[in-house]
MMTF fields as JSON, N, C-alpha, C and O atoms, coordinates in Angstrom:
{
  "mmtfVersion": "1.0.0",
  "mmtfProducer": "UNKNOWN",
  "numBonds": 299,
  "numAtoms": 300,
  "numGroups": 75,
  "numChains": 1,
  "numModels": 1,
  "chainsPerModel": [1],
  "groupsPerChain": [75],
  "chainIdList": ["A"],
  "bondAtomList": [4, 2, 8, 6, 12, 10, 16, 14, 20, 18, 24, 22, 28, 26, 32, 30, 36, 34, 40, 38, 44, 42, 48, 46, 52, 50, 56, 54, 60, 58, 64, 62, 68, 66, 72, 70, 76, 74, 80, 78, 84, 82, 88, 86, 92, 90, 96, 94, 100, 98, 104, 102, 108, 106, 112, 110, 116, 114, 120, 118, 124, 122, 128, 126, 132, 130, 136, 134, 140, 138, 144, 142, 148, 146, 152, 150, 156, 154, 160, 158, 164, 162, 168, 166, 172, 170, 176, 174, 180, 178, 184, 182, 188, 186, 192, 190, 196, 194, 200, 198, 204, 202, 208, 206, 212, 210, 216, 214, 220, 218, 224, 222, 228, 226, 232, 230, 236, 234, 240, 238, 244, 242, 248, 246, 252, 250, 256, 254, 260, 258, 264, 262, 268, 266, 272, 270, 276, 274, 280, 278, 284, 282, 288, 286, 292, 290, 296, 294],
  "bondOrderList": [1, 1, 1, 1, 1, 1, 1, 1, 1, 1, 1, 1, 1, 1, 1, 1, 1, 1, 1, 1, 1, 1, 1, 1, 1, 1, 1, 1, 1, 1, 1, 1, 1, 1, 1, 1, 1, 1, 1, 1, 1, 1, 1, 1, 1, 1, 1, 1, 1, 1, 1, 1, 1, 1, 1, 1, 1, 1, 1, 1, 1, 1, 1, 1, 1, 1, 1, 1, 1, 1, 1, 1, 1, 1],
  "groupList": [{"groupName": "MET", "atomNameList": ["N", "CA", "C", "O"], "elementList": ["N", "C", "C", "O"], "formalChargeList": [0, 0, 0, 0], "bondAtomList": [1, 0, 2, 1, 3, 2], "bondOrderList": [1, 1, 2], "singleLetterCode": "M", "chemCompType": "L-PEPTIDE LINKING"}, {"groupName": "LEU", "atomNameList": ["N", "CA", "C", "O"], "elementList": ["N", "C", "C", "O"], "formalChargeList": [0, 0, 0, 0], "bondAtomList": [1, 0, 2, 1, 3, 2], "bondOrderList": [1, 1, 2], "singleLetterCode": "L", "chemCompType": "L-PEPTIDE LINKING"}, {"groupName": "ILE", "atomNameList": ["N", "CA", "C", "O"], "elementList": ["N", "C", "C", "O"], "formalChargeList": [0, 0, 0, 0], "bondAtomList": [1, 0, 2, 1, 3, 2], "bondOrderList": [1, 1, 2], "singleLetterCode": "I", "chemCompType": "L-PEPTIDE LINKING"}, {"groupName": "ARG", "atomNameList": ["N", "CA", "C", "O"], "elementList": ["N", "C", "C", "O"], "formalChargeList": [0, 0, 0, 0], "bondAtomList": [1, 0, 2, 1, 3, 2], "bondOrderList": [1, 1, 2], "singleLetterCode": "R", "chemCompType": "L-PEPTIDE LINKING"}, {"groupName": "THR", "atomNameList": ["N", "CA", "C", "O"], "elementList": ["N", "C", "C", "O"], "formalChargeList": [0, 0, 0, 0], "bondAtomList": [1, 0, 2, 1, 3, 2], "bondOrderList": [1, 1, 2], "singleLetterCode": "T", "chemCompType": "L-PEPTIDE LINKING"}, {"groupName": "SER", "atomNameList": ["N", "CA", "C", "O"], "elementList": ["N", "C", "C", "O"], "formalChargeList": [0, 0, 0, 0], "bondAtomList": [1, 0, 2, 1, 3, 2], "bondOrderList": [1, 1, 2], "singleLetterCode": "S", "chemCompType": "L-PEPTIDE LINKING"}, {"groupName": "ALA", "atomNameList": ["N", "CA", "C", "O"], "elementList": ["N", "C", "C", "O"], "formalChargeList": [0, 0, 0, 0], "bondAtomList": [1, 0, 2, 1, 3, 2], "bondOrderList": [1, 1, 2], "singleLetterCode": "A", "chemCompType": "L-PEPTIDE LINKING"}, {"groupName": "ASP", "atomNameList": ["N", "CA", "C", "O"], "elementList": ["N", "C", "C", "O"], "formalChargeList": [0, 0, 0, 0], "bondAtomList": [1, 0, 2, 1, 3, 2], "bondOrderList": [1, 1, 2], "singleLetterCode": "D", "chemCompType": "L-PEPTIDE LINKING"}, {"groupName": "GLY", "atomNameList": ["N", "CA", "C", "O"], "elementList": ["N", "C", "C", "O"], "formalChargeList": [0, 0, 0, 0], "bondAtomList": [1, 0, 2, 1, 3, 2], "bondOrderList": [1, 1, 2], "singleLetterCode": "G", "chemCompType": "PEPTIDE LINKING"}, {"groupName": "VAL", "atomNameList": ["N", "CA", "C", "O"], "elementList": ["N", "C", "C", "O"], "formalChargeList": [0, 0, 0, 0], "bondAtomList": [1, 0, 2, 1, 3, 2], "bondOrderList": [1, 1, 2], "singleLetterCode": "V", "chemCompType": "L-PEPTIDE LINKING"}, {"groupName": "LYS", "atomNameList": ["N", "CA", "C", "O"], "elementList": ["N", "C", "C", "O"], "formalChargeList": [0, 0, 0, 0], "bondAtomList": [1, 0, 2, 1, 3, 2], "bondOrderList": [1, 1, 2], "singleLetterCode": "K", "chemCompType": "L-PEPTIDE LINKING"}, {"groupName": "GLU", "atomNameList": ["N", "CA", "C", "O"], "elementList": ["N", "C", "C", "O"], "formalChargeList": [0, 0, 0, 0], "bondAtomList": [1, 0, 2, 1, 3, 2], "bondOrderList": [1, 1, 2], "singleLetterCode": "E", "chemCompType": "L-PEPTIDE LINKING"}, {"groupName": "GLN", "atomNameList": ["N", "CA", "C", "O"], "elementList": ["N", "C", "C", "O"], "formalChargeList": [0, 0, 0, 0], "bondAtomList": [1, 0, 2, 1, 3, 2], "bondOrderList": [1, 1, 2], "singleLetterCode": "Q", "chemCompType": "L-PEPTIDE LINKING"}, {"groupName": "TRP", "atomNameList": ["N", "CA", "C", "O"], "elementList": ["N", "C", "C", "O"], "formalChargeList": [0, 0, 0, 0], "bondAtomList": [1, 0, 2, 1, 3, 2], "bondOrderList": [1, 1, 2], "singleLetterCode": "W", "chemCompType": "L-PEPTIDE LINKING"}, {"groupName": "HIS", "atomNameList": ["N", "CA", "C", "O"], "elementList": ["N", "C", "C", "O"], "formalChargeList": [0, 0, 0, 0], "bondAtomList": [1, 0, 2, 1, 3, 2], "bondOrderList": [1, 1, 2], "singleLetterCode": "H", "chemCompType": "L-PEPTIDE LINKING"}, {"groupName": "PRO", "atomNameList": ["N", "CA", "C", "O"], "elementList": ["N", "C", "C", "O"], "formalChargeList": [0, 0, 0, 0], "bondAtomList": [1, 0, 2, 1, 3, 2], "bondOrderList": [1, 1, 2], "singleLetterCode": "P", "chemCompType": "L-PEPTIDE LINKING"}, {"groupName": "ASN", "atomNameList": ["N", "CA", "C", "O"], "elementList": ["N", "C", "C", "O"], "formalChargeList": [0, 0, 0, 0], "bondAtomList": [1, 0, 2, 1, 3, 2], "bondOrderList": [1, 1, 2], "singleLetterCode": "N", "chemCompType": "L-PEPTIDE LINKING"}],
  "groupTypeList": [0, 1, 2, 3, 4, 5, 6, 7, 1, 8, 9, 9, 2, 3, 7, 3, 3, 10, 3, 1, 10, 1, 11, 12, 5, 4, 1, 6, 10, 3, 2, 8, 9, 5, 3, 12, 13, 1, 2, 7, 9, 11, 14, 8, 14, 15, 3, 6, 11, 1, 6, 1, 9, 1, 3, 6, 1, 7, 6, 1, 8, 2, 14, 1, 7, 6, 16, 4, 8, 4, 15, 4, 5, 3, 6],
  "groupIdList": [1, 2, 3, 4, 5, 6, 7, 8, 9, 10, 11, 12, 13, 14, 15, 16, 17, 18, 19, 20, 21, 22, 23, 24, 25, 26, 27, 28, 29, 30, 31, 32, 33, 34, 35, 36, 37, 38, 39, 40, 41, 42, 43, 44, 45, 46, 47, 48, 49, 50, 51, 52, 53, 54, 55, 56, 57, 58, 59, 60, 61, 62, 63, 64, 65, 66, 67, 68, 69, 70, 71, 72, 73, 74, 75],
  "secStructList": [7, 7, 7, 7, 1, 2, 2, 2, 2, 2, 2, 2, 2, 2, 2, 2, 2, 2, 2, 6, 6, 7, 7, 2, 2, 2, 2, 2, 2, 2, 2, 6, 1, 7, 2, 2, 2, 2, 2, 2, 2, 2, 6, 6, 7, 6, 6, 7, 7, 2, 2, 2, 2, 2, 2, 2, 2, 2, 2, 6, 6, 7, 7, 7, 7, 7, 7, 7, 1, 1, 7, 7, 7, 7, 7],
  "xCoordList": [-40.204, -41.389, -40.978, -40.196, -41.507, -41.284, -42.281, -43.494, -41.752, -42.596, -42.736, -41.752, -43.969, -44.235, -45.103, -45.144, -45.786, -46.693, -46.517, -45.912, -47.052, -47.017, -47.831, -47.514, -48.872, -49.665, -48.824, -48.921, -47.997, -47.106, -46.149, -45.93, -45.582, -44.652, -45.364, -44.804, -46.581, -47.36, -47.592, -47.536, -47.852, -48.057, -46.78, -46.833, -45.648, -44.366, -44.126, -43.741, -44.351, -44.141, -45.081, -44.647, -46.361, -47.34, -47.003, -47.036, -46.681, -46.374, -45.152, -45.157, -44.098, -42.89, -43.179, -42.726, -43.93, -44.263, -45.004, -44.718, -45.953, -46.73, -45.867, -46.014, -44.964, -44.071, -43.167, -42.821, -42.79, -41.955, -42.776, -42.229, -44.098, -45.025, -44.931, -44.949, -44.831, -44.787, -46.163, -46.793, -46.612, -47.838, -47.527, -46.383, -48.543, -48.34, -47.784, -46.89, -48.303, -47.853, -46.385, -45.659, -45.947, -44.555, -43.62, -42.613, -43.961, -43.126, -43.132, -42.088, -44.294, -44.387, -43.479, -42.788, -43.485, -42.636, -41.163, -40.365, -40.8, -39.42, -38.95, -37.796, -39.858, -39.525, -39.567, -38.849, -40.414, -40.586, -41.718, -41.663, -42.764, -43.936, -45.189, -45.132, -46.313, -47.578, -48.076, -47.689, -48.924, -49.531, -50.355, -50.386, -51.019, -51.819, -50.945, -51.365, -49.748, -48.838, -48.533, -48.559, -48.243, -47.936, -49.139, -48.984, -50.311, -51.537, -51.662, -51.955, -51.443, -51.531, -50.528, -50.871, -49.303, -48.271, -48.657, -48.533, -49.116, -49.506, -50.684, -50.863, -51.473, -52.595, -52.215, -53.076, -50.934, -50.456, -50.638, -50.696, -50.73, -50.863, -49.695, -48.544, -49.95, -48.882, -48.033, -47.046, -48.37, -47.647, -46.808, -46.487, -46.458, -45.647, -44.235, -43.687, -43.658, -42.308, -41.288, -41.237, -40.492, -39.551, -38.573, -38.294, -38.06, -37.096, -37.709, -37.037, -38.969, -39.622, -39.919, -39.83, -40.265, -40.477, -39.176, -39.182, -38.067, -36.778, -36.423, -35.832, -36.773, -36.529, -37.356, -36.882, -38.595, -39.447, -38.848, -38.806, -38.387, -37.778, -36.557, -36.366, -35.739, -34.552, -34.934, -34.318, -35.938, -36.374, -36.893, -36.823, -37.414, -37.945, -36.914, -37.205, -35.724, -34.691, -34.944, -34.5, -35.655, -35.935, -34.894, -34.732, -34.184, -33.131, -33.594, -34.213, -33.299, -33.643, -32.464, -31.308, -32.769, -31.751, -32.147, -33.139, -31.373, -31.667, -30.982, -29.871, -31.647, -31.12, -31.241, -32.341, -30.124, -30.136, -29.923, -29.391, -30.343, -30.224, -31.205, -31.679, -31.496, -32.39, -33.765, -34.35, -34.29, -35.619, -36.68, -36.592, -37.687, -38.802, -39.912, -40.099, -40.637, -41.76, -42.966, -43.167, -43.752, -44.973, -46.148, -46.386, -46.873, -48.033, -49.263, -50.339],
  "yCoordList": [50.419, 51.085, 52.4, 53.167, 52.646, 53.913, 54.932, 54.729, 56.011, 57.036, 58.186, 58.826, 58.443, 59.512, 60.629, 61.73, 60.352, 61.355, 61.418, 60.534, 62.469, 62.586, 61.462, 61.029, 60.986, 59.872, 58.594, 57.819, 58.37, 57.203, 57.255, 56.247, 58.422, 58.579, 58.363, 57.757, 58.854, 58.655, 57.186, 56.764, 56.409, 54.963, 54.305, 53.456, 54.692, 54.125, 54.443, 53.567, 55.684, 56.103, 55.341, 54.814, 55.285, 54.593, 53.104, 52.551, 52.46, 51.03, 50.731, 49.785, 51.541, 51.312, 51.556, 50.798, 52.611, 52.898, 51.72, 51.315, 51.177, 50.05, 48.796, 48.059, 48.547, 47.388, 47.502, 46.501, 48.736, 48.967, 49.03, 49.209, 48.879, 48.905, 50.209, 50.214, 51.312, 52.632, 53.283, 53.252, 53.857, 54.65, 55.978, 56.431, 56.596, 57.896, 58.911, 59.685, 58.909, 59.889, 59.675, 60.643, 58.431, 58.125, 58.617, 59.269, 58.301, 58.748, 60.268, 60.878, 60.878, 62.341, 62.99, 63.966, 62.454, 62.996, 62.837, 63.747, 61.69, 61.424, 62.405, 62.834, 62.752, 63.669, 65.119, 65.966, 65.403, 66.775, 67.501, 68.71, 66.724, 67.295, 66.874, 66.063, 67.433, 67.035, 65.735, 65.379, 65.043, 63.827, 64.159, 63.38, 65.303, 65.704, 65.896, 65.563, 66.424, 66.585, 65.214, 65.04, 64.243, 62.896, 62.273, 61.617, 62.468, 61.972, 62.567, 61.853, 63.862, 64.524, 63.942, 63.7, 63.716, 63.157, 61.746, 61.392, 60.95, 59.578, 59.529, 58.547, 60.579, 60.665, 61.39, 61.674, 61.688, 62.263, 63.755, 64.262, 64.475, 65.929, 66.493, 66.262, 67.221, 67.638, 68.815, 69.148, 69.439, 70.642, 70.455, 71.433, 69.24, 68.991, 69.534, 69.444, 70.093, 70.655, 69.548, 68.566, 69.71, 68.688, 68.295, 67.109, 69.25, 68.943, 68.004, 67.105, 68.216, 67.354, 65.983, 64.98, 65.919, 64.625, 63.832, 62.634, 64.487, 63.815, 63.338, 62.27, 64.107, 63.702, 62.46, 61.567, 62.409, 61.241, 60.003, 58.93, 60.157, 59.031, 58.514, 57.306, 59.433, 59.055, 58.309, 57.296, 58.795, 58.161, 56.751, 55.899, 56.505, 55.185, 54.3, 53.148, 54.825, 54.044, 53.851, 52.863, 54.79, 54.73, 55.587, 56.766, 54.985, 55.681, 56.054, 55.246, 57.264, 57.717, 57.488, 57.655, 57.105, 56.916, 57.763, 57.481, 58.794, 59.682, 59.118, 59.518, 58.2, 57.566, 58.549, 58.989, 58.886, 59.842, 59.158, 59.752, 57.898, 57.144, 57.66, 58.793, 56.837, 57.194, 57.557, 56.796, 58.719, 59.114, 58.166, 57.663, 57.942, 57.093, 57.971, 59.098, 57.46, 58.235, 58.025, 56.941, 59.049, 58.998, 58.966, 59.911, 57.878, 57.735, 58.321, 58.297],
  "zCoordList": [-19.779, -20.279, -20.929, -20.367, -22.1, -22.78, -22.225, -22.277, -21.702, -21.093, -22.071, -22.442, -22.485, -23.445, -22.869, -23.418, -21.781, -21.209, -19.698, -19.092, -19.105, -17.645, -17.002, -15.894, -17.68, -17.157, -17.117, -16.165, -18.151, -18.164, -16.982, -16.309, -16.729, -15.62, -14.283, -13.369, -14.175, -12.955, -12.658, -11.503, -13.692, -13.53, -13.012, -12.122, -13.562, -13.121, -11.651, -10.877, -11.27, -9.88, -8.946, -7.922, -9.295, -8.444, -8.318, -7.219, -9.436, -9.396, -8.539, -7.751, -8.691, -7.885, -6.407, -5.548, -6.113, -4.714, -4.099, -2.972, -4.841, -4.315, -4.167, -3.192, -5.127, -5.017, -3.798, -3.171, -3.472, -2.291, -1.007, 0.081, -1.142, -0.006, 0.787, 2.018, 0.043, 0.668, 0.563, -0.494, 1.636, 1.615, 0.935, 0.939, 0.354, -0.288, 0.7, 0.361, 1.904, 2.894, 3.263, 3.488, 3.327, 3.659, 2.561, 2.837, 1.314, 0.203, 0.092, -0.142, 0.258, 0.183, 1.223, 0.931, 2.419, 3.482, 3.119, 3.344, 2.562, 2.167, 1.092, 1.092, 0.174, -0.919, -0.46, -0.99, 0.533, 1.008, 0.311, 0.085, -0.031, -0.709, 0.043, 0.967, -0.364, 0.256, -0.366, -1.479, 0.35, -0.188, -1.427, -2.38, -1.419, -2.585, -3.819, -4.926, -3.648, -4.787, -5.384, -6.603, -4.519, -4.989, -5.688, -6.718, -5.149, -5.793, -7.189, -8.148, -7.303, -8.613, -9.602, -10.76, -9.163, -10.048, -10.466, -11.638, -9.534, -9.858, -10.831, -11.552, -10.844, -11.789, -13.077, -13.91, -13.241, -14.49, -14.636, -15.756, -13.522, -13.587, -14.384, -14.015, -15.458, -16.364, -15.891, -16.548, -14.808, -14.406, -13.142, -12.468, -12.822, -11.631, -11.848, -12.947, -10.8, -10.897, -11.145, -10.404, -12.172, -12.597, -11.49, -11.312, -10.76, -9.706, -8.666, -8.16, -8.358, -7.377, -7.964, -7.255, -9.23, -9.883, -9.885, -9.606, -10.196, -10.182, -8.776, -8.615, -7.779, -6.388, -6.049, -5.347, -6.549, -6.33, -6.993, -6.392, -8.228, -8.93, -8.175, -8.04, -7.688, -6.927, -5.655, -5.324, -4.943, -3.702, -3.942, -3.056, -5.145, -5.489, -6.185, -6.509, -6.416, -7.077, -8.561, -9.144, -9.175, -10.608, -11.311, -10.994, -12.275, -12.985, -14.383, -15.076, -14.791, -16.137, -17.066, -16.678, -18.287, -19.304, -20.497, -21.17, -20.754, -21.887, -23.124, -23.469, -23.775, -24.977, -26.134, -26.47, -26.735, -27.828, -29.164, -30.101, -29.244, -30.493, -31.538, -31.453, -32.501, -33.591, -33.053, -32.282, -33.455, -32.986, -33.527, -34.647, -32.685, -33.11, -33.64, -33.182, -34.595, -35.135, -34.247, -33.699, -34.111, -33.307, -34.257, -35.009, -34.215, -35.114, -34.478, -35.076]
}
């Protein structure tokens, strides 16, 4: 999935969490954040701290690939 917005990233996090059958509170505890923080991220809150988002991705086994190939145009 191409992630262009914080809402896109929130969908990825929520979907992976659900596939792993993790409750929000369980994942939040694993990351070291509040359940409300996780709810906000899953709903695409644009001001989430990057370090914590990266920690969430790591906890869910989601790997980022910074492809620096040809830029795509945004219509």
